KEZAVEX-583025 format. One line per 10 residues: their letters; for each residue x, y, z of N, C-alpha, C. Coordinates in Angstrom, 2 decimals, m for minus. Layout:
BEGIN
a> X:Y:Z:X:Y:Z:X:Y:Z ~ ...
END
This chain:
BEGIN
xxxxxxxxxx> 0.84:m1.18:0.00:0.00:0.00:0.00:0.89:1.24:0.00 ~ 0.37:2.30:m0.59:1.12:3.54:m0.68:1.18:4.25:0.66 ~ 2.19:5.09:0.77:2.35:5.93:1.96:1.19:6.94:1.99 ~ 0.75:7.33:3.19:m0.35:8.28:3.32:0.09:9.65:2.83 ~ m0.72:10.22:1.94:m0.47:11.57:1.46:m1.79:12.33:1.52 ~ m1.74:13.53:2.06:m2.92:14.38:2.16:m2.84:15.40:1.04 ~ m3.76:15.32:0.10:m3.69:16.18:m1.08:m3.87:17.66:m0.75 ~ m4.47:17.96:0.39:m4.68:19.35:0.78:m3.64:19.84:1.79 ~ m2.49:19.17:1.85:m1.45:19.53:2.81:m0.98:20.96:2.62 ~ m0.81:21.38:1.37:m0.36:22.76:1.14:m1.42:23.76:1.59
xxxxxxxxxx> m2.69:23.43:1.40:m3.77:24.31:1.87:m3.77:24.38:3.39 ~ m3.51:23.25:4.03:m3.45:23.22:5.49:m2.28:24.07:5.99 ~ m1.14:23.96:5.33:0.01:24.78:5.71:m0.28:26.27:5.50 ~ m0.96:26.59:4.40:m1.34:27.98:4.14:m2.25:28.49:5.26 ~ m3.21:27.67:5.65:m4.14:28.10:6.70:m3.44:28.24:8.04 ~ m2.48:27.38:8.30:m1.67:27.53:9.52:m0.94:28.87:9.51 ~ m0.31:29.19:8.38:0.42:30.44:8.25:m0.52:31.63:8.37 ~ m1.68:31.53:7.72:m2.66:32.61:7.78:m3.13:32.83:9.22 ~ m3.38:31.76:9.93:m3.81:31.86:11.32:m2.74:32.56:12.16 ~ m1.49:32.18:11.98:m0.40:32.79:12.74:m0.26:34.27:12.41
xxxxxxxxxx> m0.45:34.64:11.15:m0.37:36.05:10.77:m1.50:36.85:11.41 ~ m2.70:36.30:11.40:m3.84:36.99:12.00:m3.64:37.14:13.51 ~ m3.10:36.11:14.12:m2.84:36.17:15.56:m1.78:37.22:15.86 ~ m0.77:37.33:15.02:0.28:38.35:15.21:m0.29:39.76:15.06 ~ m1.20:39.93:14.11:m1.85:41.24:13.95:m2.64:41.60:15.20 ~ m3.32:40.61:15.76:m4.09:40.85:16.98:m3.16:41.26:18.13 ~ m2.03:40.59:18.26:m1.06:40.94:19.30:m0.56:42.37:19.11 ~ m0.33:42.76:17.85:0.14:44.11:17.56:m0.93:45.14:17.97 ~ m2.19:44.81:17.71:m3.27:45.72:18.11:m3.37:45.85:19.62 ~ m3.18:44.76:20.33:m3.18:44.83:21.79:m2.03:45.72:22.27
xxxxxxxxxx> m0.89:45.63:21.62:0.25:46.49:21.95:m0.07:47.96:21.69 ~ m0.76:48.20:20.58:m1.16:49.58:20.27:m2.12:50.12:21.33 ~ m3.07:49.29:21.75:m4.01:49.70:22.79:m3.28:50.00:24.10 ~ m2.31:49.19:24.41:m1.53:49.43:25.62:m0.78:50.76:25.52 ~ m0.26:51.07:24.34:0.42:52.35:24.13:m0.52:53.53:24.31 ~ m1.75:53.41:23.80:m2.74:54.47:23.96:m3.06:54.66:25.44 ~ m3.24:53.56:26.16:m3.52:53.65:27.60:m2.37:54.30:28.36 ~ m1.14:53.95:27.99:0.02:54.55:28.65:0.11:56.05:28.35 ~ m0.19:56.41:27.11:m0.16:57.82:26.73:m1.20:58.61:27.53 ~ m2.39:58.02:27.72:m3.43:58.69:28.51:m3.00:58.81:29.97
xxxxxxxxxx> m2.40:57.78:30.50:m1.92:57.82:31.90:m0.84:58.90:32.07 ~ 0.06:58.99:31.11:1.12:60.00:31.16:0.54:61.40:31.11 ~ m0.43:61.60:30.25:m1.08:62.91:30.13:m1.76:63.32:31.43 ~ m2.46:62.40:32.05:m3.13:62.69:33.32:m2.11:62.99:34.41 ~ m1.03:62.23:34.42:0.02:62.47:35.42:0.65:63.86:35.23 ~ 0.87:64.27:33.98:1.42:65.60:33.71:0.45:66.69:34.17 ~ m0.85:66.49:33.90:m1.84:67.48:34.33:m1.87:67.59:35.86 ~ m1.85:66.44:36.53:m1.86:66.44:37.99:m0.61:67.13:38.54 ~ 0.53:66.89:37.92:1.77:67.53:38.37:1.70:69.05:38.15 ~ 1.14:69.47:37.03:1.02:70.91:36.76:0.04:71.55:37.75
xxxxxxxxxx> m1.06:70.88:38.02:m2.02:71.40:39.02:m1.33:71.57:40.37 ~ m0.62:70.57:40.77:0.06:70.60:42.06:1.11:71.71:42.11 ~ 1.86:71.86:41.02:2.91:72.88:40.97:2.32:74.29:41.07 ~ 1.25:74.56:40.34:0.66:75.90:40.36:m0.03:76.15:41.70 ~ m0.71:75.18:42.22:m1.44:75.36:43.47:m0.52:75.42:44.68 ~ 0.66:74.91:44.57:1.57:74.93:45.71:2.41:76.19:45.78 ~ 2.39:76.99:44.73:3.14:78.24:44.75:2.53:79.17:45.80 ~ 3.39:79.90:46.45:2.91:80.79:47.50:2.11:81.96:46.93 ~ 2.56:82.48:45.82:1.78:83.57:45.22:1.25:83.08:43.89 ~ m0.03:82.89:43.83:m0.63:82.43:42.58:m0.86:83.62:41.68
xxxxxxxxxx> m0.16:83.61:40.63:m0.28:84.70:39.68:m1.36:84.36:38.66 ~ m1.92:85.37:38.11:m2.96:85.19:37.10:m2.39:84.47:35.89 ~ m1.14:84.76:35.55:m0.50:84.13:34.40:m0.36:82.62:34.62 ~ 0.01:82.22:35.83:0.14:80.79:36.13:m1.20:80.10:36.05 ~ m2.24:80.75:36.56:m3.58:80.15:36.50:m4.07:80.08:35.06 ~ m3.76:81.11:34.27:m4.14:81.10:32.87:m3.42:79.97:32.14 ~ m2.14:79.79:32.41:m1.35:78.71:31.78:m1.89:77.35:32.20 ~ m2.25:77.22:33.46:m2.80:75.96:33.93:m4.14:75.67:33.26 ~ m4.98:76.69:33.14:m6.27:76.51:32.48:m6.08:76.11:31.02 ~ m5.15:76.76:30.37:m4.84:76.43:28.98:m4.33:74.99:28.85
xxxxxxxxxx> m3.46:74.59:29.76:m2.93:73.23:29.76:m4.05:72.22:30.02 ~ m4.96:72.54:30.95:m6.08:71.64:31.24:m6.98:71.47:30.02 ~ m7.21:72.57:29.26:m7.99:72.46:28.02:m7.26:71.58:27.00 ~ m5.95:71.76:26.92:m5.14:70.93:26.02:m5.24:69.45:26.43 ~ m5.17:69.20:27.72:m5.27:67.83:28.23:m6.64:67.25:27.88 ~ m7.71:68.05:28.02:m9.06:67.58:27.68:m9.16:67.22:26.21 ~ m8.60:68.05:25.36:m8.62:67.76:23.92:m7.83:66.48:23.63 ~ m6.67:66.37:24.27:m5.84:65.16:24.08:m6.55:63.91:24.59 ~ m7.22:64.04:25.74:m7.95:62.90:26.28:m9.07:62.47:25.34 ~ m9.77:63.44:24.76:m10.83:63.12:23.80:m10.25:62.41:22.58
xxxxxxxxxx> m9.11:62.92:22.11:m8.44:62.28:20.96:m8.00:60.86:21.31 ~ m7.45:60.70:22.51:m6.99:59.38:22.93:m8.17:58.42:23.13 ~ m9.28:58.92:23.63:m10.47:58.06:23.79:m10.97:57.59:22.42 ~ m10.98:58.51:21.44:m11.39:58.13:20.08:m10.43:57.09:19.51 ~ m9.14:57.32:19.77:m8.12:56.38:19.30:m8.30:55.01:19.98 ~ m8.63:55.05:21.26:m8.84:53.81:22.01:m10.06:53.06:21.48 ~ m11.14:53.78:21.21:m12.36:53.14:20.68:m12.07:52.54:19.31 ~ m11.35:53.28:18.48:m10.97:52.76:17.16:m10.13:51.50:17.31 ~ m9.18:51.54:18.22:m8.31:50.39:18.45:m9.12:49.19:18.95 ~ m10.05:49.44:19.86:m10.89:48.35:20.37:m11.75:47.75:19.27
xxxxxxxxxx> m12.26:48.59:18.37:m13.04:48.09:17.24:m12.19:47.24:16.30 ~ m10.96:47.71:16.05:m10.06:46.92:15.19:m9.67:45.61:15.88 ~ m9.52:45.64:17.20:m9.22:44.41:17.94:m10.38:43.43:17.80 ~ m11.59:43.94:17.93:m12.77:43.07:17.81:m12.83:42.46:16.40 ~ m12.59:43.27:15.38:m12.57:42.74:14.01:m11.48:41.70:13.84 ~ m10.31:41.99:14.42:m9.19:41.06:14.29:m9.45:39.77:15.04 ~ m10.14:39.86:16.18:m10.49:38.64:16.91:m11.39:37.75:16.05 ~ m12.33:38.39:15.33:m13.18:37.61:14.43:m12.35:36.97:13.32 ~ m11.38:37.72:12.79:m10.51:37.18:11.73:m9.68:36.01:12.25 ~ m9.17:36.13:13.47:m8.39:35.04:14.07:m9.28:33.82:14.29
xxxxxxxxxx> m10.49:34.04:14.77:m11.42:32.93:14.98:m11.74:32.24:13.67 ~ m12.00:33.01:12.62:m12.29:32.42:11.31:m11.09:31.64:10.78 ~ m9.90:32.21:10.92:m8.69:31.52:10.46:m8.49:30.22:11.23 ~ m8.76:30.24:12.54:m8.63:29.03:13.35:m9.64:27.98:12.90 ~ m10.88:28.39:12.64:m11.90:27.45:12.19:m11.54:26.84:10.85 ~ m11.03:27.67:9.93:m10.61:27.16:8.62:m9.50:26.13:8.77 ~ m8.54:26.45:9.62:m7.41:25.55:9.84:m7.89:24.24:10.46 ~ m8.76:24.34:11.46:m9.25:23.14:12.14:m10.10:22.27:11.22 ~ m10.84:22.90:10.30:m11.63:22.13:9.34:m10.72:21.24:8.50 ~ m9.67:21.83:7.96:m8.73:21.03:7.15:m8.02:19.98:8.00
xxxxxxxxxx> m7.71:20.31:9.23:m7.05:19.34:10.11:m7.97:18.15:10.36 ~ m9.28:18.42:10.54:m10.23:17.31:10.75:m10.36:16.46:9.49 ~ m10.38:17.12:8.32:m10.45:16.37:7.06:m9.21:15.48:6.93 ~ m8.06:16.05:7.25:m6.81:15.27:7.17:m6.87:14.08:8.11 ~ m7.34:14.30:9.33:m7.42:13.22:10.31:m8.36:12.11:9.82 ~ m9.53:12.50:9.27:m10.46:11.48:8.76:m9.84:10.68:7.63 ~ m9.19:11.37:6.71:m8.56:10.66:5.58:m7.43:9.76:6.05 ~ m6.70:10.21:7.05:m5.63:9.38:7.57:m6.20:8.15:8.27 ~ m7.31:8.31:8.97:m7.96:7.16:9.61:m8.49:6.18:8.56 ~ m9.07:6.72:7.46:m9.53:5.85:6.37:m8.36:5.10:5.77
xxxxxxxxxx> m7.26:5.81:5.55:m6.08:5.16:4.99:m5.58:4.07:5.94 ~ m5.59:4.36:7.23:m5.13:3.39:8.23:m6.01:2.15:8.20 ~ m7.34:2.36:8.11:m8.25:1.20:8.04:m7.98:0.38:6.78 ~ m7.76:1.06:5.64:m7.44:0.37:4.39:m6.14:m0.40:4.50 ~ m5.15:0.25:5.12:m3.85:m0.42:5.30:m4.01:m1.65:6.18 ~ m4.78:m1.52:7.26:m5.00:m2.65:8.17:m5.74:m3.77:7.46 ~ m6.73:m3.41:6.65:m7.49:m4.43:5.90:m6.56:m5.16:4.94 ~ m5.70:m4.41:4.28:m4.75:m5.01:3.35:m3.80:m5.96:4.10 ~ m3.35:m5.55:5.27:m2.47:m6.40:6.07:m3.19:m7.67:6.52 ~ m4.45:m7.55:6.92:m5.24:m8.71:7.32:m5.44:m9.67:6.16
xxxxxxxxxx> m5.74:m9.12:4.97:m5.91:m9.97:3.80:m4.61:m10.69:3.44 ~ m3.51:m9.99:3.52:m2.21:m10.59:3.25:m1.90:m11.70:4.24 ~ m2.20:m11.44:5.52:m1.97:m12.46:6.54:m2.85:m13.68:6.28 ~ m4.09:m13.44:5.88:m4.99:m14.57:5.58:m4.48:m15.37:4.39 ~ m4.04:m14.68:3.34:m3.50:m15.37:2.16:m2.26:m16.18:2.53 ~ m1.39:m15.59:3.33:m0.18:m16.32:3.75:m0.55:m17.55:4.58 ~ m1.53:m17.38:5.45:m1.96:m18.51:6.28:m2.56:m19.61:5.41 ~ m3.39:m19.25:4.45:m3.99:m20.25:3.56:m2.93:m20.91:2.69 ~ m1.98:m20.14:2.23:m0.91:m20.71:1.40:m0.07:m21.69:2.23 ~ 0.20:m21.33:3.45:0.96:m22.22:4.34:0.16:m23.49:4.64
xxxxxxxxxx> m1.11:m23.31:4.88:m1.98:m24.45:5.15:m2.05:m25.37:3.94 ~ m2.15:m24.79:2.75:m2.20:m25.59:1.52:m0.88:m26.32:1.30 ~ 0.22:m25.66:1.56:1.53:m26.27:1.40:1.71:m27.42:2.39 ~ 1.29:m27.22:3.63:1.40:m28.28:4.64:0.50:m29.46:4.28 ~ m0.67:m29.19:3.75:m1.58:m30.26:3.33:m0.98:m31.04:2.18 ~ m0.37:m30.33:1.26:0.25:m30.98:0.12:1.44:m31.82:0.58 ~ 2.22:m31.31:1.52:3.38:m32.06:2.02:2.93:m33.34:2.74 ~ 1.82:m33.31:3.42:1.31:m34.51:4.10:0.84:m35.55:3.10 ~ 0.30:m35.10:2.00:m0.22:m36.02:1.00:0.88:m36.60:0.14 ~ 1.95:m35.91:m0.12:3.01:m36.36:m1.02:3.71:m37.64:m0.56
xxxxxxx> 4.07:m37.82:0.69:4.75:m39.06:1.06:3.91:m40.30:0.75 ~ 2.62:m40.25:0.89:1.76:m41.40:0.57:1.80:m41.67:m0.92 ~ 1.81:m40.60:m1.73:1.85:m40.78:m3.18:3.17:m41.40:m3.60 ~ 4.26:m41.01:m2.99:5.58:m41.55:m3.36:5.71:m43.00:m2.91 ~ 5.11:m43.38:m1.82:5.20:m44.75:m1.32:4.45:m45.71:m2.20 ~ 3.39:m45.28:m2.84:2.62:m46.15:m3.69:3.23:m46.30:m5.07 ~ 4.10:m45.51:m5.47:4.75:m45.58:m6.78:5.77:m46.60:m6.82
END
């Protein structure tokens, strides 16, 4: 019997590669989201430090308060931008999760097909081995029967 060959092996390898690429994209998006979160945390920390610095001065000047107010407005605009960026990133992560799930399902479908075909091949191989063993047993039995009969034939000649 021939060696087991899966005709869709290259498709299975492609799907494995595709799945890994989709998973890597998802990891990159998670990294991007983490960067957005860190940027927001840094911005808030800078605003808090500026608030503390202006409020701790002994003489609060109008210019310092004006600068702090301006900085707070800048921080609000940046926070809004970062929130939009975060929402966009979360949406792309959700889309990528669906792509990873689809790639995994595609890969698993081919893997199951391969497994079924390999099991069918194994059953065929086992059947062939059983038939061969039966033929060998019958041939041996026939040869032994013939050998038992031959000495009687030679004695009568």
